[in-house]
TORFI-563195 format. One record per residue (C-alpha): z, y, x; residue in one letter. Coordinates in steps of 0.1 Angstrom, whole numbers, padded with zeros to 4 digits, always signed. Example, Ala and Ser with C-alpha at 12.3 -4.5 7.8 and 13.67 -1.06 7.14 Angstrom:
<rs>
+0078-0045+0123a/+0071-0011+0137s/
</rs>
This chain:
<rs>
+2573+1586-0761m/+2601+1560-0752a/+2633+1574-0736e/+2618+1610-0737s/+2604+1605-0703l/+2637+1599-0687e/+2638+1593-0650r/+2633+1556-0643t/+2620+1533-0619a/+2606+1511-0647s/+2571+1517-0660p/+2567+1541-0688r/+2557+1533-0723t/+2545+1559-0748f/+2553+1553-0784d/+2525+1578-0794n/+2498+1578-0768t/+2485+1613-0783s/+2515+1628-0766d/+2494+1626-0735w/+2474+1655-0749f/+2503+1677-0746r/+2510+1665-0710i/+2474+1672-0702n/+2476+1707-0719n/+2509+1714-0695a/+2491+1704-0663w/+2461+1725-0668q/+2482+1755-0653f/+2495+1735-0623r/+2474+1727-0590p/+2461+1693-0589p/+2476+1664-0568m/+2459+1653-0535d/+2449+1620-0553l/+2411+1609-0552h/+2399+1582-0575g/+2369+1559-0573t/+2358+1528-0594v/+2339+1498-0583d/+2315+1491-0598p/+2307+1528-0606g/+2275+1523-0627t/+2273+1497-0654v/+2253+1491-0686e/+2266+1498-0722a/+2288+1470-0737a/+2287+1451-0704s/+2319+1430-0691g/+2333+1436-0657h/+2363+1435-0634t/+2369+1472-0625f/+2389+1481-0595v/+2401+1516-0595i/+2413+1529-0560t/+2435+1560-0559l/+2436+1573-0524r/+2464+1594-0514v/+2454+1627-0492g/+2472+1645-0465p/+2491+1667-0488d/+2507+1641-0509l/+2536+1615-0509v/+2542+1594-0539i/+2580+1583-0537p/+2600+1557-0554t/+2605+1565-0590g/+2572+1582-0593a/+2546+1575-0620h/+2508+1573-0617v/+2494+1572-0655t/+2457+1566-0661m/+2437+1568-0693e/+2416+1538-0705v/+2389+1548-0733p/+2397+1531-0767t/+2360+1524-0770t/+2364+1498-0743w/+2371+1463-0753e/+2379+1429-0742m/+2346+1414-0732h/+2334+1389-0760l/+2366+1395-0776g/+2377+1371-0806n/+2380+1380-0841g/+2419+1384-0841f/+2416+1422-0836r/+2452+1430-0845r/+2466+1408-0819a/+2440+1420-0792v/+2448+1446-0767k/+2420+1456-0744t/+2443+1461-0712v/+2478+1452-0705g/+2503+1437-0678s/+2504+1401-0674r/+2536+1401-0695a/+2518+1419-0723q/+2487+1402-0726n/+2477+1365-0726r/+2443+1351-0719v/+2418+1354-0748g/+2440+1382-0763y/+2432+1409-0738g/+2424+1416-0702a/+2450+1416-0675f/+2458+1447-0656t/+2471+1443-0619d/+2482+1469-0595a/+2490+1468-0558e/+2494+1494-0528c/+2474+1491-0496s/+2507+1492-0478d/+2524+1459-0483p/+2558+1474-0480n/+2553+1493-0513v/+2560+1476-0545t/+2547+1486-0581l/+2551+1477-0616d/+2530+1486-0647l/+2528+1485-0684v/+2502+1496-0710a/+2507+1516-0741s/+2478+1517-0768w/+2469+1542-0792g/+2443+1557-0815r/+2427+1582-0789h/+2433+1563-0757m/+2451+1535-0740d/+2477+1543-0711l/+2482+1524-0680v/+2515+1535-0663d/+2521+1524-0627v/+2556+1531-0613v/+2567+1529-0575i/+2597+1506-0577t/+2601+1505-0538h/+2587+1524-0509g/+2566+1554-0508e/+2528+1557-0508v/+2520+1580-0480r/+2487+1597-0470p/+2457+1575-0461g/+2471+1548-0484e/+2461+1538-0518s/+2469+1525-0551i/+2446+1498-0566r/+2443+1490-0603i/+2424+1461-0614t/+2413+1461-0650l/+2403+1424-0660g/+2407+1404-0629p/+2387+1372-0630p/+2413+1348-0638d/+2415+1363-0673g/+2392+1382-0694n/+2368+1410-0684l/+2368+1444-0696v/+2339+1456-0716q/+2329+1492-0716v/+2318+1514-0743q/+2285+1509-0764k/+2274+1545-0756h/+2258+1558-0725a/+2280+1585-0711q/+2302+1590-0681v/+2336+1575-0688a/+2365+1596-0673i/+2398+1577-0663l/+2419+1607-0665t/+2447+1602-0640t/+2478+1620-0632a/+2511+1619-0612v/+2546+1624-0621d/+2563+1626-0583t/+2598+1632-0598v/+2599+1608-0625g/+2610+1633-0652d/+2577+1637-0670g/+2562+1665-0653t/+2527+1655-0644y/+2501+1671-0623r/+2465+1659-0625r/+2447+1640-0599a/+2422+1662-0578a/+2394+1636-0584t/+2395+1613-0615y/+2378+1579-0614p/+2347+1579-0634t/+2321+1552-0645i/+2286+1560-0654t/+2277+1540-0684v/+2238+1536-0689i/+2216+1520-0715g/+2208+1484-0716a/+2176+1467-0719a/+2150+1481-0746a/+2153+1467-0781d/+2132+1493-0799r/+2116+1527-0798f/+2130+1559-0811r/+2100+1580-0824v/+2104+1615-0836v/+2078+1639-0847a/+2082+1675-0864p/+2093+1669-0900a/+2068+1695-0913v/+2033+1701-0898a/+2001+1718-0910h/+1967+1703-0914a/+1944+1707-0885g/+1973+1717-0861t/+1984+1696-0832l/+2021+1685-0831f/+2041+1669-0804p/+2056+1633-0809v/+2083+1620-0787r/+2088+1583-0780v/+2120+1569-0764l/+2128+1533-0757p/+2164+1524-0766v/+2189+1497-0764d/+2205+1477-0793v/+2241+1490-0788y/+2239+1528-0795a/+2203+1536-0791h/+2207+1546-0756n/+2179+1553-0735p/+2167+1521-0719a/+2159+1532-0683g/+2145+1500-0670r/+2116+1500-0696y/+2080+1505-0681r/+2050+1500-0705g/+2021+1514-0724m/+2029+1507-0760p/+2003+1511-0788r/+2002+1541-0813i/+1995+1535-0849h/+1990+1561-0874g/+1991+1563-0911s/+1958+1571-0927a/+1946+1606-0917g/+1967+1609-0886l/+1947+1613-0853i/+1965+1603-0821a/+1958+1586-0789p/+1958+1546-0785d/+1987+1543-0761t/+2014+1562-0746v/+2027+1556-0709a/+2065+1553-0708i/+2085+1548-0675g/+2073+1574-0651d/+2098+1573-0624e/+2099+1611-0625h/+2110+1613-0661a/+2143+1596-0654i/+2173+1618-0669g/+2209+1617-0669r/+2210+1588-0695y/+2182+1567-0678g/+2151+1578-0695m/+2136+1609-0711t/+2111+1607-0741a/+2075+1603-0732s/+2054+1626-0755a/+2018+1628-0768f/+2001+1650-0795t/+1989+1640-0829s/+1973+1659-0859w/+1961+1654-0895s/+1936+1670-0917q/+1952+1655-0948q/+1982+1671-0964p/+2008+1645-0975g/+2035+1623-0959i/+2025+1605-0928h/+2042+1583-0902a/+2035+1569-0866l/+2044+1535-0854t/+2048+1525-0818i/+2045+1488-0808t/+2049+1468-0776d/+2037+1433-0788p/+2043+1418-0753v/+2080+1429-0753r/+2084+1426-0792g/+2093+1462-0795l/+2085+1485-0826i/+2096+1520-0837g/+2085+1541-0866k/+2087+1579-0868s/+2105+1599-0892n/+2084+1608-0923p/+2060+1638-0913i/+2052+1661-0941g/+2019+1678-0934v/+2019+1711-0953d/+2053+1699-0972f/+2065+1733-0969l/+2040+1764-0966p/+2062+1790-0947d/+2092+1769-0931r/+2099+1739-0911g/+2126+1713-0918i/+2149+1711-0886y/+2177+1685-0880f/+2207+1692-0864g/+2243+1680-0854e/+2272+1706-0864l/+2303+1687-0854h/+2313+1667-0826s/+2345+1665-0802q/+2344+1664-0765m/+2368+1657-0736w/+2381+1693-0737d/+2395+1689-0772s/+2404+1653-0782m/+2372+1633-0773g/+2351+1622-0745t/+2320+1636-0725g/+2314+1671-0715t/+2297+1699-0735t/+2266+1696-0712e/+2263+1658-0722e/+2267+1667-0756f/+2238+1691-0757f/+2216+1668-0734e/+2222+1639-0757w/+2212+1660-0787g/+2181+1673-0771r/+2170+1643-0751d/+2182+1613-0768v/+2189+1620-0804a/+2159+1644-0801l/+2174+1668-0827l/+2164+1703-0833d/+2198+1721-0830f/+2233+1714-0821c/+2268+1730-0823a/+2299+1712-0807p/+2327+1726-0830a/+2354+1712-0807n/+2388+1710-0822h/+2408+1725-0794y/+2445+1729-0789g/+2452+1692-0779r/+2441+1683-0743r/+2432+1719-0733v/+2448+1751-0739e/+2419+1775-0748v/+2423+1804-0722t/+2395+1829-0718d/+2381+1811-0689d/+2378+1780-0711v/+2363+1797-0742w/+2338+1816-0721q/+2327+1785-0704r/+2319+1770-0738l/+2300+1801-0747v/+2281+1801-0716d/+2271+1765-0720t/+2258+1769-0754c/+2238+1799-0743n/+2224+1780-0714a/+2210+1753-0736y/+2197+1775-0763d/+2159+1773-0761d/+2140+1793-0787p/+2112+1772-0802g/+2125+1740-0787c/+2162+1735-0791f/+2188+1757-0808a/+2226+1760-0801t/+2254+1777-0817m/+2287+1789-0806v/+2313+1772-0825s/+2348+1757-0828y/+2368+1738-0853e/+2398+1758-0868w/+2426+1736-0877g/+2447+1758-0901g/+2484+1754-0907t/+2503+1747-0940g/+2479+1722-0955g/+2449+1748-0960s/+2423+1723-0944g/+2401+1723-0913h/+2370+1747-0910k/+2342+1748-0884n/+2333+1784-0872v/+2298+1791-0864y/+2286+1824-0849y/+2251+1839-0854r/+2249+1854-0820g/+2256+1847-0782a/+2292+1851-0785s/+2324+1852-0807g/+2360+1850-0805d/+2382+1820-0805f/+2409+1823-0829h/+2442+1802-0818h/+2453+1788-0851w/+2475+1763-0833y/+2497+1792-0819r/+2502+1801-0856r/+2480+1832-0852i/+2453+1832-0878h/+2471+1804-0894k/+2456+1807-0930s/+2423+1809-0943p/+2427+1845-0953e/+2441+1852-0918d/+2409+1836-0903l/+2385+1853-0927w/+2400+1887-0920n/+2398+1883-0882a/+2360+1873-0888l/+2354+1904-0911d/+2325+1922-0900g/+2310+1895-0879q/+2283+1872-0887d/+2301+1841-0889a/+2302+1809-0912l/+2333+1789-0919t/+2325+1754-0932i/+2353+1731-0946p/+2354+1697-0930h/+2368+1663-0943h/+2378+1682-0974t/+2397+1652-0991k/+2407+1633-0960f/+2433+1640-0931g/+2441+1675-0936s/+2424+1681-0972p/+2411+1716-0981t/+2430+1738-1004d/+2404+1750-1028w/+2426+1780-1041s/+2413+1799-1010y/+2378+1813-1016r/+2354+1835-0995n/+2319+1834-1007d/+2308+1856-0978r/+2318+1834-0949q/+2325+1802-0967q/+2290+1794-0980r/+2288+1758-0969l/+2308+1725-0970v/+2306+1693-0947e/+2300+1666-0974i/+2297+1636-0949c/+2311+1628-0915s/+2328+1598-0897q/+2358+1605-0920w/+2337+1596-0951g/+2321+1612-0980i/+2339+1641-0997s/+2316+1646-1027e/+2337+1627-1055e/+2373+1618-1061g/+2401+1641-1069g/+2412+1677-1065p/+2402+1680-1028h/+2368+1668-1034s/+2335+1688-1032i/+2330+1684-1068q/+2362+1698-1078a/+2354+1729-1056a/+2321+1732-1073l/+2337+1730-1107a/+2362+1758-1097m/+2333+1781-1089g/+2328+1778-1052h/+2294+1783-1042r/+2288+1759-1013l/+2258+1743-0998g/+2258+1710-0983f/+2256+1699-0946v/+2264+1668-0929g/+2283+1663-0895g/+2295+1634-0874t/+2329+1645-0859d/+2324+1618-0834s/+2351+1620-0808h/+2329+1607-0782h/+2306+1637-0778g/+2274+1624-0790l/+2253+1643-0813a/+2241+1624-0845n/+2259+1595-0832q/+2287+1575-0851g/+2322+1570-0839e/+2312+1539-0819y/+2275+1533-0824h/+2243+1543-0846v/+2253+1547-0884n/+2290+1544-0879d/+2297+1577-0898g/+2268+1598-0891n/+2259+1631-0907g/+2231+1655-0903l/+2225+1692-0913a/+2189+1697-0926c/+2177+1730-0928v/+2145+1749-0943h/+2142+1776-0916a/+2114+1799-0906t/+2116+1792-0869a/+2134+1768-0846l/+2157+1796-0832t/+2193+1801-0833r/+2191+1830-0856d/+2167+1814-0880a/+2188+1783-0881i/+2220+1803-0888w/+2201+1824-0915q/+2190+1792-0932a/+2223+1779-0934l/+2238+1813-0946h/+2212+1811-0973d/+2222+1775-0982r/+2185+1765-0975r/+2198+1732-0965c/+2208+1696-0973y/+2226+1668-0960a/+2220+1633-0950t/+2241+1604-0936t/+2220+1604-0906g/+2185+1599-0915d/+2157+1621-0914r/+2148+1623-0950i/+2126+1651-0963l/+2140+1667-0993l/+2129+1698-1013d/+2145+1708-1046v/+2135+1740-1063t/+2141+1755-1099m/+2114+1771-1122e/+2129+1796-1145l/+2115+1825-1164d/+2083+1821-1144g/+2098+1822-1111r/+2108+1794-1086t/+2141+1794-1069y/+2150+1773-1037p/+2181+1751-1031m/+2211+1772-1024g/+2201+1799-1049s/+2226+1816-1072d/+2206+1833-1100v/+2218+1859-1125e/+2209+1850-1160v/+2215+1862-1195g/+2240+1842-1215r/+2208+1831-1235i/+2181+1820-1211a/+2146+1830-1218d/+2134+1794-1214g/+2144+1759-1202p/+2150+1753-1165r/+2128+1729-1145r/+2140+1712-1115l/+2112+1700-1093r/+2122+1672-1066v/+2102+1661-1037r/+2115+1633-1014v/+2100+1616-0984a/+2125+1588-0973g/+2131+1567-0941t/+2132+1535-0964a/+2126+1526-1001s/+2143+1550-1025l/+2166+1531-1047d/+2179+1560-1069r/+2174+1598-1073i/+2199+1616-1094e/+2201+1652-1109v/+2235+1664-1115l/+2245+1693-1137r/+2281+1704-1134n/+2289+1672-1116n/+2275+1648-1142d/+2243+1628-1138v/+2217+1640-1163q/+2186+1622-1149f/+2181+1592-1128t/+2148+1578-1113a/+2144+1547-1095t/+2112+1549-1074p/+2115+1518-1053n/+2088+1535-1029t/+2093+1556-0997d/+2082+1588-1014t/+2087+1605-1048w/+2078+1636-1067e/+2090+1646-1101g/+2115+1664-1119g/+2137+1671-1149w/+2139+1698-1175t/+2171+1711-1190d/+2166+1727-1223a/+2202+1728-1234d/+2214+1762-1244p/+2231+1778-1215l/+2261+1791-1237n/+2267+1753-1244a/+2270+1741-1209i/+2284+1769-1187t/+2318+1764-1170l/+2347+1786-1174t/+2356+1804-1141p/+2388+1796-1121t/+2386+1828-1101f/+2393+1861-1117d/+2361+1877-1103d/+2337+1850-1113d/+2318+1848-1145r/+2305+1819-1165p/+2282+1795-1144f/+2263+1762-1144v/+2253+1744-1113f/+2228+1717-1104y/+2221+1695-1072y/+2201+1664-1063v/+2217+1630-1049r/+2196+1602-1036l/+2202+1567-1021t/+2179+1545-1000q/+2178+1507-0999a/+2190+1510-0963n/+2221+1529-0976r/+2214+1561-0963q/+2219+1590-0985r/+2212+1627-0989a/+2224+1656-1011w/+2207+1688-1018s/+2225+1720-1019s/+2231+1731-1054p/+2213+1757-1075i/+2237+1782-1095w/+2229+1801-1126l/+2256+1827-1131t/+2260+1849-1162e/+2248+1884-1155r/+2276+1911-1155a/+2275+1931-1187a/
</rs>
């Protein structure tokens, strides 16, 4: 921060706006200021442009003197409306001295008392922009107000975020001018809702059984972030693939079904007597809307379902936006997922007290609905000393938070020792990005999975911190995907759909927290970059069949060849399906169809292909996994299957 927040009657600039998190953290333990914010307009559609007038009214217990600062966050997902292509030169908001027309929106400030004068400046950063208003003359007394205008009409308008969510313009006051802030009692907030319907989101169970009814949910969504389009009213048509039986239409737009985000999904039931891969298409020919369901695998698995979930996102309490309640409601009612876990990376905006952690635990438990929607108590552990980040997931309805940022439980071994005796999974995240994972630490009991894709990118290949490097060392890691969106939206990319999505896809015996956790523990799971691709990979060996994630003990000379069987139902044409052994591609299929079933037989002698262990307590091993790419650039990875030499 410029001038180390020295006392000044000039507006304050922040060299690093992320320092604002530290200031947030400090004011958590101070009483709020008697300052109350409102915004006009208070409700707007996603990606729409406006002039916003923020009114900060001073209550009876507050006087803001000369030299005091009122600082307000503006989300980085807000932009200049219809902004031009010169992105490096464009700043969303700023004073008239900082911005010129066409290169950002003006920001003005005035006091309701004409005897008070104000000045302001904006600072821009990765996590938020900051507008700092300083009182240069006079004092703002009870009953008076400060008005901050973002995007006045003589310049550019301000365009709100693309995603439907309550935008919090976090505001705080430094009355002394020394950098000691207290938060406003009421933050200005803007409710961002979905725009006009552009298509339908259609979600059915991934696995159904012949002759059994199953529910289908239909949600009209906009073009920006697949936000619910609350203004839609209609009765679109239902078209099923051969063998599916469903009603002819579904009514959407019942006024009693309007939810937090503008619309809740309408539902109907369908069924089929024919095993195979099916799909439903919903059309509104009058409005030109269409939507196709995920692949529905009738009798795809005999004893398990395939469930899709988001295991990683960030909310306002950590370093993102939105509340934990909004995260779960988006995952359940908008993304129409089966399970969610927040995995907040705490330690920035909020100090995790017992009350803060208990609030997270209580919220997770409140949204857990066995058979319908599963939640898990979780958080992101940041580590220290370059060991990498790991997400912690508890099996039950509670668990401890470990304050890594206080340098307690600062190494992976410290964390694992603290978790010993508990049912908890630790999943490395962005293994080759940001804070890369140190693979010299290994714990097969608690570290059984790895996040292969997120908004950071794909960690599969490339260098010593990649997942392939870990597998070659001997780590037994199944694959999941996550988003790590810092905008608190499950299965939603950083700014809009398909901007860094990731899904965890599990083969579980039931849609319950316990069954989902157990499937993750057993590595009966796979990852996609966001689409609900159906994938099943098994290995046939010595007359037995092993699912993905298995670690099978075998003799040094196997009794027979290893047969990998692969079944895929894609959401688009399948460009390429690859079988990898010890990270090398051994077989490639190019189906150019939505579905494929086939396999590959490995007849090479095991003693010629096993890898030498890196860790002292390991034995020679070989591993296989499947990777696929679709025409729409969506990808998927099966968890590996390992063959480990039997102990003598």
